C-alpha positions in Angstrom: 0.0 0.1 0.0 1.5 3.3 -0.8 1.8 6.4 1.7 1.5 9.5 -0.6 2.4 12.6 0.6 3.8 14.8 -1.6 0.0 16.7 -2.1 2.4 20.0 -2.6 3.7 19.0 -6.2 -0.1 17.6 -7.1 -2.9 16.2 -4.9 -5.3 13.2 -6.0 -8.1 14.2 -8.3 -11.8 15.0 -6.5 -14.4 12.3 -7.2 -17.0 15.2 -8.1 -14.5 16.5 -10.7 -14.1 13.4 -12.4 -18.1 13.1 -12.6 -18.5 16.4 -13.6 -15.2 16.2 -16.4 -17.2 13.4 -17.4 -20.3 14.2 -18.5 -18.9 16.9 -19.9 -16.5 14.9 -22.1 -19.1 13.6 -23.9 -20.5 16.9 -25.5 -19.1 18.3 -28.3 -18.7 22.6 -29.0 -16.1 25.2 -29.3 -16.7 27.7 -26.9 -16.1 30.3 -29.4 -19.0 29.0 -32.1 -22.1 30.7 -32.6 -24.6 27.7 -32.9 -26.3 25.8 -30.0 -23.1 23.6 -29.3 -20.7 26.8 -29.5 -23.3 28.3 -26.7 -23.9 25.5 -24.5 -19.9 25.1 -24.3 -19.5 28.6 -23.5 -22.2 28.9 -21.0 -19.6 25.9 -19.5 -17.1 28.2 -19.6 -18.6 31.6 -18.0 -20.4 29.8 -15.2 -17.5 28.5 -14.4 -15.4 31.3 -14.8 -18.4 33.0 -12.3 -17.8 29.9 -9.8 -14.4 30.7 -9.2 -14.7 34.1 -9.0 -17.5 33.6 -5.9 -15.1 30.9 -4.1 -12.2 33.3 -4.0 -13.5 36.9 -4.1 -13.2 38.0 -7.1 -15.1 39.6 -10.3 -15.8 36.7 -12.9 -14.1 39.1 -15.8 -10.8 39.2 -13.8 -10.1 35.0 -14.4 -8.1 34.7 -17.2 -8.1 30.5 -18.2 -4.0 29.4 -18.9 -3.0 26.2 -19.4 -2.1 26.6 -15.5 -0.3 28.1 -12.8 3.5 28.2 -15.1 2.0 30.2 -17.4 -0.2 32.1 -15.4 3.2 33.4 -13.5 5.0 33.7 -17.0 1.8 36.0 -17.8 1.9 38.3 -14.9 5.7 38.7 -15.3 6.0 39.3 -18.9 2.9 40.2 -19.8 2.6 43.1 -16.8 5.8 43.8 -16.6 6.1 44.7 -20.7 2.4 46.5 -20.0 4.2 48.5 -17.3 6.9 49.4 -19.8 4.3 50.2 -22.3 2.5 52.4 -20.5 5.7 54.6 -19.1 9.1 53.1 -20.1 11.3 54.0 -16.7 9.3 51.4 -15.0 12.3 48.9 -15.8 12.5 47.1 -12.0 10.7 44.0 -10.8 10.5 43.2 -7.3 10.7 40.0 -6.2 12.1 37.1 -4.0 14.9 34.7 -3.6 12.3 32.0 -2.7 9.9 31.9 -5.6 9.4 28.7 -7.7 11.0 28.6 -10.9 8.2 29.4 -12.7 8.3 33.0 -11.6 12.2 33.3 -11.1 12.8 31.6 -14.9 10.4 34.2 -16.5 12.0 36.1 -14.0 15.5 35.6 -15.1 14.5 35.7 -19.1 13.1 39.2 -18.5 16.2 40.5 -16.9 18.2 39.3 -20.1 15.5 41.7 -22.2 16.2 45.2 -20.2 14.6 44.8 -17.2 16.0 45.6 -13.6 15.1 42.5 -11.6 15.6 42.7 -7.8 15.1 39.1 -5.8 14.5 40.2 -1.7 16.1 38.1 0.9 14.2 36.3 3.6 14.9 35.1 6.8 16.0 31.8 8.8 12.4 30.5 8.6 11.6 32.0 4.8 9.8 35.2 5.6 9.7 37.6 3.7 12.5 40.7 4.5 9.7 43.4 4.5 12.3 46.4 5.4 14.0 45.3 2.2 11.2 45.2 0.2 10.6 48.9 1.8 13.9 50.6 1.2 13.8 49.6 -2.4 10.6 50.3 -3.0 11.1 53.9 -1.5 14.5 54.3 -3.5 13.3 54.7 -6.7 9.0 54.1 -6.5 8.9 55.8 -10.3 11.0 52.8 -11.8 9.0 49.7 -10.3 6.8 48.1 -12.6 5.7 45.2 -10.3 5.8 43.2 -7.0 5.5 39.4 -7.0 5.8 37.2 -4.0 4.2 34.0 -3.5 1.4 33.8 -1.1 3.1 30.5 0.9 6.0 28.7 0.2 5.9 25.4 -1.8 9.0 23.8 -0.6 8.5 24.6 3.3 5.1 26.1 3.5 6.2 29.2 5.1 3.2 32.0 4.2 4.4 35.6 4.1 3.0 38.9 5.1 0.8 39.9 2.0 -0.6 42.4 4.0 2.4 44.4 4.7 3.8 43.5 0.8 -0.2 45.4 -0.4 0.4 48.2 1.6 4.3 49.0 0.7 3.6 48.7 -2.6 0.4 50.6 -2.9 2.1 53.4 -1.3 3.7 54.0 -4.1 1.1 53.0 -6.8 2.4 49.5 -7.5 0.8 46.5 -8.3 1.3 43.4 -6.3 1.2 39.7 -8.4 1.0 36.8 -6.3 1.9 33.1 -7.1 -1.5 31.5 -5.0 -0.7 28.2 -6.4 -0.5 26.6 -2.8 -2.5 29.0 -1.2 -6.0 28.5 -2.5 -7.6 25.6 -0.6 -5.0 25.7 2.2 -5.9 29.7 3.5 -8.5 32.2 3.7 -8.3 33.8 0.4 -10.0 36.4 -0.8 -8.5 38.6 -3.9 -10.1 41.7 -3.5 -10.4 41.8 0.7 -6.7 41.1 -0.2 -5.7 44.1 -2.5 -3.3 42.0 -4.9 -3.6 42.8 -8.2 -2.9 39.6 -9.8 -3.2 36.3 -8.6 -1.9 32.9 -9.9 -3.8 29.6 -9.4 -3.8 26.1 -10.7 -6.1 22.9 -10.6 -4.1 20.1 -10.5 -3.3 21.3 -6.3 -6.9 21.5 -5.5 -8.3 18.1 -6.4 -9.0 19.5 -10.6 -7.7 18.2 -13.3 -4.0 19.3 -14.9 -3.6 21.6 -17.4 -6.2 24.2 -16.4 -5.0 27.4 -14.3 -5.8 30.8 -14.4 -4.5 34.7 -13.6 -6.4 36.9 -12.0 -6.2 39.9 -12.8 -7.2 43.1 -12.2 -9.0 44.2 -15.3 -7.5 48.0 -15.5 -3.5 46.4 -15.3 -2.0 46.6 -18.2 -1.3 42.9 -19.6 0.3 42.4 -22.8 -0.2 39.0 -24.5 2.5 36.2 -24.5 0.5 34.1 -26.9 -1.5 35.5 -30.0 -4.4 34.1 -31.6 -8.1 34.3 -31.4 -7.7 36.2 -27.9 -10.8 34.4 -26.5 -9.3 34.9 -23.2 -9.7 39.3 -23.3 -7.5 39.1 -26.0 -4.5 38.8 -23.0 -4.8 34.5 -24.1 -5.6 33.2 -26.8 -6.0 29.5 -27.4 -9.6 27.3 -28.1 -10.8 27.0 -24.4 -11.0 23.7 -22.9 -14.7 23.6 -21.2 -14.3 19.9 -19.7 -11.1 21.2 -17.9 -12.5 24.6 -17.2 -15.8 22.9 -15.2 -13.2 20.2 -13.4 -11.1 23.4 -12.4 -14.0 25.5 -11.0 -15.7 22.6 -9.5 -12.5 21.5 -7.4 -12.2 25.3 -6.6 -15.1 25.4 -5.1 -15.5 22.4 -3.4 -11.8 22.9 -1.8 -12.6 26.4 -0.4 -16.1 25.2 1.4 -14.3 22.5 2.8 -11.1 24.5 3.6 -11.6 24.7 7.7 -12.1 21.4 8.0 -9.5 19.9 5.7 -6.6 22.4 6.8 -7.8 21.2 10.2 -7.8 17.9 10.0 -4.4 18.1 7.9 -3.2 20.1 10.7 -3.5 17.9 13.4 -1.9 14.8 10.8 0.8 17.3 10.2 1.9 18.5 13.6 2.1 14.6 14.5 4.0 13.6 11.6 6.6 16.0 13.0 6.6 15.4 16.7 7.3 11.5 16.0 9.6 12.4 13.0 11.6 14.4 15.2 11.2 11.4 17.9 12.7 9.1 15.2 15.4 10.8 13.8 16.3 13.7 16.9 19.3 15.2 14.7 16.0 16.0 12.1 15.7 20.0 11.7 12.6 21.4 10.7 12.5 24.1 8.3 9.8 26.6 7.4 8.2 29.4 9.9 7.0 27.2 13.2 3.4 29.6 13.0 2.7 31.1 10.0 2.8 28.1 7.3 0.4 25.8 5.2 -1.3 22.6 7.2 0.1 20.4 5.1 3.7 20.6 4.2 6.3 19.7 6.8 9.6 20.4 5.7 13.0 18.8 6.9 16.5 19.0 6.5 18.6 15.6 8.0 21.9 16.0 8.1 24.9 13.6 6.8 21.7 12.5 4.2 21.2 13.2 0.9 17.4 13.9 0.3 17.5 12.3 -3.1 19.0 9.0 -1.5 16.2 9.2 1.4 13.4 9.7 -1.7 14.5 6.4 -2.7 14.8 4.8 0.0 11.4 5.6 0.9 9.9 5.1 -2.2 11.2 1.7 -1.9 9.0 1.0 0.7 5.9 2.5 -0.9 6.3 6.4 0.7 6.3 8.7 -1.7 7.4 12.4 -1.3 10.0 14.8 -2.4 13.0 16.4 -1.6 13.5 20.2 -1.2 16.4 20.1 -4.3 16.6 20.2 -7.8 18.0 17.8 -10.3 20.4 19.2 -13.2 21.5 16.5 -15.7 21.5 13.9 -13.1 23.4 15.5 -10.3 21.9 16.8 -7.0 21.5 20.8 -6.4 21.2 22.6 -3.1 17.5 24.0 -2.6 17.5 27.6 -3.4 15.0 28.3 -0.6 17.1 27.1 2.1 20.3 28.5 0.9 18.3 31.7 0.9 17.2 31.2 4.1 20.7 31.1 5.3 21.3 27.4 5.2 24.9 25.9 4.2 25.1 23.7 1.0 25.3 20.3 2.7 22.1 21.3 5.0 20.3 22.1 1.6 20.5 19.0 -0.3 19.6 17.1 2.6 16.0 17.9 2.8 12.8 16.3 2.1 9.2 17.5 2.2 6.2 15.9 3.4 2.8 17.5 2.4 -0.5 16.6 3.1 -3.6 16.6 1.4 -7.0 15.8 1.5 -7.0 12.0 0.9 -3.8 12.1 4.0 -4.9 9.6 6.9 -3.2 8.8 9.8 -2.1 5.2 8.5 0.1 7.6 5.8 2.0 9.0 9.1 2.2 5.7 10.3 3.6 3.9 7.6 6.5 7.2 7.5 7.1 6.7 10.7 8.1 3.4 11.0 10.1 3.7 8.2 12.1 6.9 8.2 14.5 6.1 11.2 15.5 3.3 9.1 16.1 5.1 6.2 17.9 7.9 7.3 20.4 5.3 9.3 21.1 3.7 6.0 21.3 6.9 4.0 23.7 8.0 6.3 25.9 5.0 6.1 25.7 5.4 2.0 26.9 9.2 2.8 29.8 8.3 5.3 31.0 5.8 2.9 30.6 8.2 0.0 32.8 11.0 1.6 35.9 8.2 2.7 35.6 7.6 -1.1 35.9 11.0 -2.4 38.6 11.8 0.0 41.0 8.6 -0.5 40.2 9.7 -4.6 41.8 13.1 -4.1 44.6 12.2 -1.7 
């Protein structure tokens, strides 16, 4: 039996979503067509847009459907960044943080190579944004800032950022705020209008919805240059034939996740707290990463000194326990987590991490399975690391 502890990567699709999409998949109609089948498809799309808007506190016209979180983040960085520069060529600065998902960091890097002045702000040891650094950066030359983008909750360690302070500081200088809320929607109380954010990214498969569908919620008066050109189906901001079954599944997932949020989050947080306590009992050297107070209910992120995170992952996978590391892998070579490095951890610490994430299908049995296996896995990975270290030393001497 598999213990699935990787909900932050993707969470199982909800039965209600499967049922809604299955029914819709049997229907035909391009939502841009004018005949009856097209109008039926359009109705599905627009009603779904209204359901999503109602669940997260925005206007239906602000919901721009995309292929997922990555496209939405790219549209925010490039589209809003370009749009602001078209309005005012002086606005070349883009402010963000060092702990963003690569779906945001990589387009920022691209923007930097195309004339943008990108500033990545630091975080503290708990992964919370250095708000004073943001304040000083804005005050230094506010008329050159095009966009501030800060993720609502970190995907690796689960730390929740002070979005109210970010919005207050940025808006004091007339600067719009984008937030990657992929991990936050359905786990935290999200009201777009009340939060004051100007653009927000969310995606379906983190909520119990389908893959390949997401949205950028974006104020109508915010200039956005499209990345995709064609039919202009989504406000002329995003082109491409709409997918009514996926849109319907997405809306169903958002509605259910938000409606059940309080109950699910409380249950999942209790499981997480039990997991944290028992892992630290089984492996006293384990270090819990992230903010102990401002954090998502479902993420427990540990470093295991002396171990490679990848080795631990594979040892646990062999026992039917599925989780993820806090590091990226490039060309088969493990790399330290950029998030932990930004938090001030050294390279060894940053490579020894595991993210254990729970969700709506998680049970006490999943925690029991992890706890039963984590001690022996760490012991074996530590021995393997020590032997590898000795081998490297002998080879270099």
